[in-house]
matplotlib code that plots the C-alpha trace (Angstrom):
import matplotlib.pyplot as plt

x = [3.6, 1.6, 4.9, 6.0, 2.6, 1.6, 5.0, 4.7, 7.3, 9.7, 7.7, 4.4, 6.0, 7.1, 3.7, 1.9, 4.4, 3.4, -0.2, 0.1, 1.5, -1.8, -0.5, -3.0, -2.4, -1.4, 1.1, 2.5, 2.9, 4.7, 7.0, 8.0, 8.0, 5.4, 2.0, -1.2, -2.4, 0.7, 0.1, -3.5, -2.2, 0.2, -2.5, -4.6, -1.9, -1.6, -5.3, -5.7, -3.1, -4.7, -8.2, -9.3, -11.2, -10.0, -7.2, -8.6, -8.4, -4.7, -4.2, -6.1, -4.2]
y = [-5.2, -5.8, -6.1, -9.3, -10.7, -10.7, -11.0, -7.9, -7.2, -4.4, -2.3, -3.1, -2.1, 1.2, 2.0, 1.0, 3.3, 6.2, 5.3, 5.4, 9.0, 10.0, 9.9, 9.6, 7.3, 10.3, 11.6, 8.1, 7.6, 11.0, 10.2, 6.8, 7.9, 5.4, 5.8, 6.0, 2.8, 1.0, 2.2, 1.0, -2.4, -2.5, -1.5, -4.5, -6.9, -5.7, -5.5, -9.1, -10.4, -9.3, -9.8, -6.2, -4.3, -0.7, 1.6, 2.0, -1.7, -1.7, 1.1, -0.9, -4.1]
z = [12.2, 9.0, 7.0, 8.7, 9.4, 5.8, 4.2, 2.1, -0.6, -0.2, -2.7, -1.0, 2.3, 0.8, -0.5, 2.7, 4.6, 2.4, 2.7, 6.5, 6.2, 4.5, 0.9, -1.9, -4.8, -6.9, -4.3, -3.8, -7.5, -7.9, -5.0, -6.3, -9.9, -10.9, -12.6, -10.5, -12.1, -10.9, -7.4, -7.6, -8.7, -5.8, -3.4, -4.4, -3.1, 0.5, 0.7, -0.4, 2.0, 5.2, 3.7, 3.9, 1.3, 1.5, 2.6, 6.0, 6.5, 5.7, 8.2, 10.9, 10.2]

ax = plt.figure().add_subplot(projection="3d")
ax.plot(x, y, z, "-o")
ax.set_aspect("equal")
plt.show()
């Protein structure tokens, strides 16, 4: 799975799991009690690791 393959941190894994359930940045931020900007920052890291450019790419990975 993407988590092991790209060595995502625990927080990155948590965010990707919520993304896979269809959560928006706003919903993920609310659920994790973080700001939307924090979620956007975390989203950049998993996207960089597999070399994808968007949320759909993370889901496909």
